[in-house]
Rosetta silent file (secondary structure, phi, psi, omega in degrees, C-alpha in Angstrom):
SEQUENCE: MTANILIEQLREKFIDKGTFSRDELYSFYRKFEPDLKETTFRWRIYDLKAKNIIIPISKKLFSFSNKPAFIPEIGAAEENIFYKIEQQYPTLKQCIWSTKAVTEFMLHVPSKFLTVLEVEKDALESVFYFLKDAGIPNIYLEPEEKEIELYISELEAAVIIESLTTKAPTQHAGKVPTITIEKMLVDLYCDKKIFVAYQGSELAHIINTAYNRYIIDFTRLFYYAKRRGKDKLFLEFLLSKTDIPNFILNDR
SCORE:     score description
SCORE:     0.000 S_00000001
   1 L     0.000  121.828  178.614    0.000    0.024    0.077 S_00000001
   2 L   -71.327  162.224 -176.807    1.416    3.394   -0.872 S_00000001
   3 H   -54.787  -34.914 -173.441    2.007    6.119    1.512 S_00000001
   4 H   -76.188  -40.784  175.611   -0.726    8.366   -0.060 S_00000001
   5 H   -63.257  -45.379  176.421   -3.418    5.734    0.102 S_00000001
   6 H   -57.427  -33.343 -179.383   -2.586    5.002    3.813 S_00000001
   7 H   -73.221  -32.774  177.844   -2.882    8.684    4.529 S_00000001
   8 H   -72.667  -34.065  174.239   -6.258    8.800    2.859 S_00000001
   9 H   -62.810  -40.208  176.791   -7.366    5.814    5.009 S_00000001
  10 H   -65.065  -39.193  174.225   -6.102    7.654    8.041 S_00000001
  11 H   -58.841  -50.911 -175.666   -8.176   10.691    7.041 S_00000001
  12 H   -61.648  -41.056 -176.442  -11.245    8.547    6.522 S_00000001
  13 H   -72.314  -39.515 -172.319  -10.919    6.877    9.999 S_00000001
  14 H  -111.466   -7.318 -169.515  -10.295   10.026   12.110 S_00000001
  15 L   -58.551  -28.751 -174.950  -11.498   12.940   10.054 S_00000001
  16 L   -90.913   -2.896  168.599  -14.861   13.190   11.814 S_00000001
  17 L   -80.534  135.319  171.286  -13.103   13.122   15.279 S_00000001
  18 L   -55.268  -50.969 -179.063  -11.982   16.333   16.860 S_00000001
  19 L  -143.210  162.048  179.740   -8.949   14.692   18.219 S_00000001
  20 E  -140.849  154.270 -174.772   -7.347   11.158   18.238 S_00000001
  21 E   -97.182  162.929  176.134   -4.772    9.681   20.582 S_00000001
  22 H   -55.203  -45.761 -179.015   -1.297    8.365   20.026 S_00000001
  23 H   -56.404  -45.837 -176.774   -2.602    4.908   20.979 S_00000001
  24 H   -66.727  -37.920  176.778   -5.411    5.051   18.395 S_00000001
  25 H   -62.952  -45.000 -176.675   -2.814    6.187   15.704 S_00000001
  26 H   -67.358  -37.239  177.199   -0.557    3.364   16.619 S_00000001
  27 H   -64.822  -36.566  179.086   -3.476    0.687   16.522 S_00000001
  28 H   -63.544  -47.805 -179.361   -4.279    2.106   12.924 S_00000001
  29 H   -66.623  -36.554 -175.873   -0.664    1.521   11.671 S_00000001
  30 H   -59.204  -33.087  175.923   -0.573   -1.876   13.358 S_00000001
  31 H   -55.155  -35.408 -175.968   -3.383   -3.093   10.959 S_00000001
  32 H  -100.338  -26.934  176.763   -1.047   -2.610    8.097 S_00000001
  33 L  -128.404   83.011 -171.543    2.259   -3.221    9.863 S_00000001
  34 L   -67.769  -18.810  178.212    1.742   -5.834   12.658 S_00000001
  35 L  -101.597   18.490 -178.838    5.481   -5.836   13.558 S_00000001
  36 L   -57.394  121.465  178.275    5.657   -2.016   13.663 S_00000001
  37 L   -84.391  158.968 -178.359    8.439   -1.054   16.126 S_00000001
  38 H   -69.738  -28.407 -177.350    8.113    2.029   18.305 S_00000001
  39 H   -69.078  -37.115  177.024   11.117    3.753   16.738 S_00000001
  40 H   -65.670  -42.264 -174.846    9.437    3.364   13.348 S_00000001
  41 H   -61.225  -45.009 -177.201    5.998    4.546   14.725 S_00000001
  42 H   -61.529  -33.580  176.407    7.812    7.680   16.067 S_00000001
  43 H   -67.468  -38.338 -177.998    9.248    8.318   12.582 S_00000001
  44 H   -70.354  -36.510  173.876    5.727    7.990   11.069 S_00000001
  45 H   -66.555  -43.467 -179.500    4.424   10.611   13.549 S_00000001
  46 H   -59.783  -36.956 -178.753    7.248   12.817   12.738 S_00000001
  47 H   -73.762  -41.920  179.658    6.703   12.623    9.078 S_00000001
  48 H   -59.445  -42.553  179.398    2.982   13.308    9.369 S_00000001
  49 H   -70.446  -45.694  178.833    3.647   16.437   11.403 S_00000001
  50 H   -59.047  -36.423  174.692    6.371   17.611    9.120 S_00000001
  51 L   -83.680   11.902 -178.906    3.924   17.338    6.109 S_00000001
  52 L    49.779   36.292  172.349    1.348   19.269    8.191 S_00000001
  53 L   -89.164  -32.564  176.998   -1.153   16.405    7.877 S_00000001
  54 E  -124.732  161.102  168.219   -1.569   16.048   11.663 S_00000001
  55 E  -131.945  149.387  177.243   -0.763   18.571   14.458 S_00000001
  56 E   -71.972  129.488  172.679    0.010   17.952   18.116 S_00000001
  57 L   -91.672  -45.215  179.599   -2.782   19.195   20.364 S_00000001
  58 L  -144.521 -155.371 -178.738   -1.270   17.963   23.628 S_00000001
  59 L   -62.469  -51.064 -164.978    1.116   15.343   24.807 S_00000001
  60 L  -129.825   22.177 -179.142   -0.650   12.419   23.414 S_00000001
  61 E  -121.578  144.452  176.312   -3.459   13.958   21.328 S_00000001
  62 E  -121.449  172.179  171.747   -3.499   14.809   17.715 S_00000001
  63 E  -156.176  161.332  171.717   -5.818   16.452   15.221 S_00000001
  64 E   -72.926  146.398 -179.689   -6.001   16.964   11.408 S_00000001
  65 L   -76.117   83.009 -179.776   -4.540   20.258   10.283 S_00000001
  66 L  -118.684    8.826  172.509   -7.906   21.939    9.463 S_00000001
  67 L  -122.061  148.972 -179.379   -7.107   25.205   11.173 S_00000001
  68 L   -78.124  162.956  166.802   -4.526   27.834   10.069 S_00000001
  69 L   -77.853  146.208  179.874   -1.535   28.770   12.037 S_00000001
  70 L   -84.992  125.735  175.661   -1.616   32.097   13.758 S_00000001
  71 L  -134.924  110.806  173.344    0.936   34.712   12.406 S_00000001
  72 L   -59.865  144.584  174.757    0.526   38.230   13.686 S_00000001
  73 L   -69.411  124.225  177.893    0.616   41.155   11.354 S_00000001
  74 L   -91.745  123.692  175.342    3.873   43.184   11.800 S_00000001
  75 L   -84.925  167.836  177.170    3.358   46.950   11.354 S_00000001
  76 H   -49.287  -43.970 -173.369    5.805   49.495   10.115 S_00000001
  77 H   -63.671  -45.655 -179.835    6.621   50.660   13.608 S_00000001
  78 H   -69.970  -45.486  169.903    7.519   47.176   14.739 S_00000001
  79 H   -49.949  -48.810 -175.984    9.661   46.600   11.558 S_00000001
  80 H   -59.673  -47.656 -174.627   11.580   49.761   12.177 S_00000001
  81 H   -63.678  -48.516  175.831   12.445   48.842   15.628 S_00000001
  82 H   -54.790  -42.138 -174.255   13.526   45.267   14.676 S_00000001
  83 H   -75.814  -29.075  174.171   15.816   46.350   11.850 S_00000001
  84 H   -67.149  -36.536  174.991   17.424   48.951   13.979 S_00000001
  85 H   -69.134  -40.632  173.361   18.140   46.480   16.644 S_00000001
  86 H   -54.984  -39.083  174.927   19.232   43.923   14.039 S_00000001
  87 H   -68.529  -42.180 -176.023   21.737   46.320   12.636 S_00000001
  88 H   -87.825  -35.195  178.775   23.171   47.208   15.951 S_00000001
  89 L  -128.045   77.031 -171.337   23.028   43.904   17.725 S_00000001
  90 L   -65.407  -17.880  179.804   23.017   41.282   15.010 S_00000001
  91 L  -104.008    0.946 -173.646   23.239   38.209   17.365 S_00000001
  92 L   -72.790  130.590  174.241   20.728   39.457   19.880 S_00000001
  93 L   -81.898  133.213  178.027   17.578   37.320   20.396 S_00000001
  94 E  -144.145  161.080  177.413   14.416   39.468   20.242 S_00000001
  95 E  -140.961  134.026 -179.547   10.682   39.154   19.937 S_00000001
  96 E  -140.748  144.811  173.515    8.357   42.174   18.964 S_00000001
  97 E  -161.102  161.284  169.377    4.756   42.451   18.502 S_00000001
  98 E  -106.291  150.182  179.380    1.731   44.808   18.875 S_00000001
  99 H   -65.993  -10.211  167.278   -1.371   44.338   20.938 S_00000001
 100 H   -55.036  -27.457  176.897   -3.269   45.065   17.760 S_00000001
 101 H   -61.460  -20.952 -174.014   -2.767   41.400   17.209 S_00000001
 102 H   -92.821  -13.838 -175.886   -5.121   40.536   19.940 S_00000001
 103 H   -56.854  -30.604 -171.902   -8.139   42.698   18.620 S_00000001
 104 H   -67.524  -20.293 -178.191   -9.384   39.826   16.297 S_00000001
 105 H   -97.628    3.995 -168.243  -10.197   37.756   19.440 S_00000001
 106 L  -109.205  157.578  170.581  -11.869   40.453   21.543 S_00000001
 107 L   -89.524  -47.395 -174.402  -15.384   41.636   22.263 S_00000001
 108 L  -114.535  102.989 -172.144  -14.344   45.097   23.560 S_00000001
 109 L   -84.009  118.183 -179.133  -11.512   46.341   21.398 S_00000001
 110 L   -64.659  161.851  176.389   -9.275   49.090   23.134 S_00000001
 111 L   -90.582  -18.294 -178.916   -8.453   52.386   21.401 S_00000001
 112 L  -121.584  156.071 -169.801   -4.872   52.326   22.388 S_00000001
 113 E  -139.929  155.832  177.983   -2.213   49.789   21.748 S_00000001
 114 E  -112.812  150.696  173.301    1.215   48.757   22.833 S_00000001
 115 E  -105.222  125.773 -176.163    4.213   47.579   21.114 S_00000001
 116 E  -109.885  116.622  175.731    6.016   44.876   23.288 S_00000001
 117 E  -109.659  111.964 -179.494    9.708   44.347   22.651 S_00000001
 118 E  -111.663  141.527 -176.508   11.428   41.528   24.484 S_00000001
 119 E  -137.432  165.044  173.554   15.274   41.089   24.285 S_00000001
 120 L   -53.784  144.023 -175.632   17.759   38.967   26.239 S_00000001
 121 H   -60.866  -34.696  179.124   17.933   40.168   29.873 S_00000001
 122 H   -68.524  -20.109 -174.105   21.691   41.206   29.786 S_00000001
 123 H   -98.896    0.055 -169.113   20.853   43.564   26.863 S_00000001
 124 H   -54.068  -53.410 -178.115   17.773   45.354   28.365 S_00000001
 125 H   -66.117  -50.271 -172.936   19.395   48.677   29.269 S_00000001
 126 H   -56.257  -45.748 -166.870   21.761   48.879   26.218 S_00000001
 127 H   -73.711  -35.837  171.766   18.831   48.309   23.844 S_00000001
 128 H   -57.450  -48.916  172.935   16.691   50.778   25.765 S_00000001
 129 H   -65.972  -38.404 -172.313   19.251   53.670   25.542 S_00000001
 130 H   -67.273  -40.868  178.120   20.073   52.771   21.979 S_00000001
 131 H   -67.443  -39.386  171.792   16.422   53.055   20.958 S_00000001
 132 H   -58.713  -51.825 -179.500   15.963   56.311   22.893 S_00000001
 133 H   -63.393  -26.827 -178.753   18.953   57.793   21.099 S_00000001
 134 L   -79.672    0.500  176.093   17.595   56.522   17.785 S_00000001
 135 L    88.224   17.561  174.960   14.485   58.721   18.325 S_00000001
 136 L   -72.556  124.661 -170.452   11.969   56.016   19.208 S_00000001
 137 L   -92.796  164.999 -175.435    9.341   57.868   21.139 S_00000001
 138 L    37.892   57.051  172.383    7.430   56.799   24.377 S_00000001
 139 E  -104.667  131.263 -172.133    9.624   53.867   25.161 S_00000001
 140 E  -121.238  135.822 -176.106    9.567   52.352   28.638 S_00000001
 141 E  -110.257  108.395  179.650   11.991   49.798   30.188 S_00000001
 142 L    44.563   65.570  178.364   10.130   47.171   32.386 S_00000001
 143 L   -70.682  144.861  177.839    7.614   49.679   33.813 S_00000001
 144 L   -77.497  169.228 -173.820    6.083   49.220   37.150 S_00000001
 145 H   -59.526  -51.403 -179.782    2.275   49.199   37.593 S_00000001
 146 H   -59.273  -36.089  179.805    2.214   52.983   38.706 S_00000001
 147 H   -62.425  -48.616 -176.588    4.225   54.042   35.788 S_00000001
 148 H   -64.017  -40.902  177.513    1.744   52.334   33.473 S_00000001
 149 H   -64.575  -42.026 -176.606   -1.241   53.968   35.128 S_00000001
 150 H   -75.199  -42.776 -170.916    0.179   57.397   35.270 S_00000001
 151 L  -111.076  -54.184 -175.341    1.955   57.627   31.922 S_00000001
 152 H   -67.430  -45.215 -176.816    1.508   54.750   29.494 S_00000001
 153 H   -69.290   -4.291  175.368   -2.119   54.326   29.738 S_00000001
 154 H   -95.164   -9.804 -178.853   -2.642   58.001   28.616 S_00000001
 155 L   -93.144  148.437 -178.850   -0.617   57.511   25.429 S_00000001
 156 L   -66.752  -33.794  178.858   -1.952   56.593   22.099 S_00000001
 157 E  -152.236  144.198  173.568    1.014   54.249   21.519 S_00000001
 158 E  -146.915  162.226  176.957    4.053   53.195   23.556 S_00000001
 159 E  -112.563  114.827 -178.470    6.871   50.785   23.371 S_00000001
 160 E  -108.327  125.719  178.908    7.530   48.645   26.349 S_00000001
 161 E  -105.753  123.001 -176.415   10.822   46.601   26.714 S_00000001
 162 E  -130.501  165.346  178.800   10.833   43.493   28.731 S_00000001
 163 E   -78.640  137.678 -178.417   13.075   40.435   29.278 S_00000001
 164 L   -83.311  119.221  172.761   12.708   37.682   26.879 S_00000001
 165 L   -57.644  127.983 -179.640   11.989   34.309   28.603 S_00000001
 166 L   -62.458  136.561  179.485   14.580   31.687   27.720 S_00000001
 167 L    69.856   14.433  175.020   13.059   29.072   25.374 S_00000001
 168 L   -59.727  141.829 -174.788    9.983   31.219   24.759 S_00000001
 169 L   -85.703  104.444  177.453    7.991   29.956   21.718 S_00000001
 170 E  -113.375  165.127  174.470    8.568   32.456   19.002 S_00000001
 171 E  -144.140  173.207  178.409    8.167   32.568   15.223 S_00000001
 172 E  -113.108  140.160  165.806    9.155   34.767   12.328 S_00000001
 173 E  -107.758   98.954 -171.092    6.617   36.820   10.333 S_00000001
 174 L    72.613 -124.793 -177.563    8.769   37.388    7.290 S_00000001
 175 L   -96.167   -8.448 -172.674   12.262   38.183    8.824 S_00000001
 176 E   -83.167  122.155  172.250   10.709   39.666   12.121 S_00000001
 177 E   -84.575  130.170 -166.674   10.718   37.380   15.171 S_00000001
 178 E  -141.528  179.578 -174.757    7.384   37.462   16.890 S_00000001
 179 E   -78.563  150.334  162.898    5.020   35.795   19.139 S_00000001
 180 L   -93.215  165.490 -179.858    3.327   32.458   18.655 S_00000001
 181 H   -61.643  -26.300  176.142   -0.304   32.112   19.614 S_00000001
 182 H   -67.841  -44.933  172.202    0.851   30.114   22.601 S_00000001
 183 H   -63.376  -45.106  176.530    3.123   32.861   23.826 S_00000001
 184 H   -49.796  -51.849 -175.218    0.452   35.362   23.331 S_00000001
 185 H   -73.938  -36.026 -179.824   -2.100   33.795   25.505 S_00000001
 186 H   -73.976  -39.754  173.881    0.293   32.857   28.278 S_00000001
 187 H   -53.386  -46.262 -177.475    1.705   36.486   28.280 S_00000001
 188 H   -57.568  -43.139 -179.632   -1.674   37.978   28.419 S_00000001
 189 H   -71.335  -34.995 -169.839   -2.481   35.848   31.436 S_00000001
 190 H   -90.747  -28.032 -169.962    0.841   36.359   33.248 S_00000001
 191 L  -101.813   64.487 -173.462    1.658   40.054   32.608 S_00000001
 192 L   -60.642  -36.933  179.210   -1.428   41.485   34.164 S_00000001
 193 L   -63.765  -32.219 -178.453    0.067   44.814   35.010 S_00000001
 194 L   -86.064  -48.266 -168.477    0.771   45.473   31.198 S_00000001
 195 L  -102.348   56.094 -173.997   -2.231   43.839   29.766 S_00000001
 196 H   -69.909  -20.064 -171.372   -4.844   45.134   32.094 S_00000001
 197 H   -86.822   -6.275 -175.722   -7.356   45.659   29.254 S_00000001
 198 H  -116.129   23.568 -171.736   -7.267   41.931   28.528 S_00000001
 199 L  -103.760  178.982  172.953   -8.131   40.326   31.733 S_00000001
 200 L    69.902 -137.259 -170.493  -11.282   38.608   33.362 S_00000001
 201 H   -71.508  -22.817  177.124  -14.081   37.544   31.132 S_00000001
 202 H   -69.521  -41.786  176.703  -12.290   39.337   28.162 S_00000001
 203 H   -65.729  -37.626  178.801   -9.325   36.988   28.428 S_00000001
 204 H   -59.341  -39.576  178.119  -11.617   33.997   28.636 S_00000001
 205 H   -73.883  -38.034  171.221  -13.246   35.164   25.333 S_00000001
 206 H   -51.620  -51.155 -171.406   -9.835   35.762   23.788 S_00000001
 207 H   -65.469  -47.221 -178.706   -8.663   32.242   24.612 S_00000001
 208 H   -59.803  -38.399  179.435  -11.956   30.645   23.348 S_00000001
 209 H   -70.031  -38.956 -179.650  -11.932   32.533   20.071 S_00000001
 210 H   -65.750  -40.955  178.500   -8.236   31.692   19.581 S_00000001
 211 H   -64.358  -36.527  176.564   -8.927   27.896   20.252 S_00000001
 212 H   -70.494  -27.768 -166.045  -11.819   27.927   17.697 S_00000001
 213 H  -109.272  -25.122 -171.251   -9.999   29.742   15.069 S_00000001
 214 L  -138.581  155.101  172.533   -6.255   28.690   15.133 S_00000001
 215 L   -58.603  127.288  174.649   -3.973   25.722   15.868 S_00000001
 216 L  -121.014  125.361  172.959   -2.930   25.754   19.526 S_00000001
 217 L   -96.372  105.593 -176.666   -0.165   23.220   20.761 S_00000001
 218 H   -75.008  -21.221  168.675   -1.062   22.818   24.345 S_00000001
 219 H   -63.974  -42.119  172.138    2.127   21.090   25.158 S_00000001
 220 H   -62.813  -42.396 -179.711    4.012   24.149   23.986 S_00000001
 221 H   -63.613  -41.286 -178.353    1.651   26.410   25.782 S_00000001
 222 H   -81.031  -30.140 -177.827    1.999   24.775   29.173 S_00000001
 223 H   -63.543  -44.031  179.605    5.751   24.213   28.817 S_00000001
 224 H   -58.419  -50.880 -177.673    5.953   28.082   28.216 S_00000001
 225 H   -62.868  -31.886  170.345    3.711   28.732   31.059 S_00000001
 226 H   -61.043  -41.811 -179.368    5.871   26.556   33.337 S_00000001
 227 H   -57.774  -40.163 -176.987    9.015   28.558   32.204 S_00000001
 228 L   -82.829   -1.383 -178.209    7.072   31.571   33.524 S_00000001
 229 L    73.484   20.630 -177.487    6.120   29.814   36.833 S_00000001
 230 L  -128.988   18.016 -171.323    2.376   29.956   36.147 S_00000001
 231 H   -62.630  -41.698 -175.130    1.476   26.631   34.533 S_00000001
 232 H   -70.675  -50.264  174.593   -0.707   25.436   37.548 S_00000001
 233 H   -56.835  -38.367  177.606   -2.412   28.738   37.837 S_00000001
 234 H   -78.175  -37.174  173.855   -3.096   29.015   34.152 S_00000001
 235 H   -63.083  -43.143  168.404   -4.437   25.662   33.977 S_00000001
 236 H   -51.849  -40.785 -177.542   -7.029   26.488   36.697 S_00000001
 237 H   -61.792  -57.620 -175.803   -7.933   29.514   34.784 S_00000001
 238 H   -53.448  -42.937 -179.564   -8.363   27.498   31.598 S_00000001
 239 H   -69.146  -36.736 -177.178  -10.387   24.728   33.288 S_00000001
 240 H   -94.059  -18.829 -174.813  -12.797   27.075   35.115 S_00000001
 241 H  -114.281  -14.102 -176.373  -13.112   29.938   32.598 S_00000001
 242 L  -119.271 -176.616 -174.185  -12.948   28.710   29.057 S_00000001
 243 L  -108.014   11.430 -177.308  -14.708   26.249   26.882 S_00000001
 244 L   -73.222  125.539 -172.907  -11.632   24.251   25.963 S_00000001
 245 L   -55.794  138.380 -177.783  -12.351   20.404   26.682 S_00000001
 246 H   -66.635  -31.261  177.805  -10.753   19.261   29.979 S_00000001
 247 H   -63.294  -28.124  176.235   -9.361   16.109   28.333 S_00000001
 248 H   -76.761  -38.985 -179.057   -7.260   18.285   26.132 S_00000001
 249 H   -72.737  -28.141 -178.156   -6.038   20.494   29.152 S_00000001
 250 L   -95.959    4.509  173.034   -5.321   17.676   31.319 S_00000001
 251 L   -91.042   76.391 -173.846   -3.229   15.783   28.683 S_00000001
 252 L  -121.380    0.000    0.000    0.030   17.364   29.494 S_00000001
């Protein structure tokens, strides 16, 4: 049996299911390869994911790739900042995005937006003063809650520089390093002082809409939440406040 025919049979078996487990997938392949070894099966999974036929939903759950990946739109202001840093610090890890990216998920869209720039911790001050000297307006380095309330909240637009968590899940939009949907959702939950307009029932709505609209890798999401020390609290929020099925959230 050719690989293409096998994939078609795989689709026929699982296409009507929202998710299917690793064990179900293994049983499917065993019907055609009774002596299938675990190492070979892992390669089958890797190949299916590489071809974007299936996507990982959680640790042992998969789905067919019937939702698009989320890639935020990068505006001219974000591009300008990225290229300035790229030229001055070519090896520096960075991630930049605008809270405009959240608006498609919201019920109550704010009138003001933030550009969030994250760089490696050791470079925070250097990048801050470099961008100030380069003429970037309304730029703040790791602002405290009072500073956000008194100054940043009154601005039409501002740039906030924060430390980039190691192993944070990022992606590229063109050449610009930016957030993944997993990073965006975790950051909205964790950074309450910055993202005050995105909390409570609004955050639950954002997460539900994101889940229904785009691919979310919950293994990646909870790994990053753990890196930020909030995985258990975030799980409690998702279980109690969102419509995401519990069997997905608990398969970590």
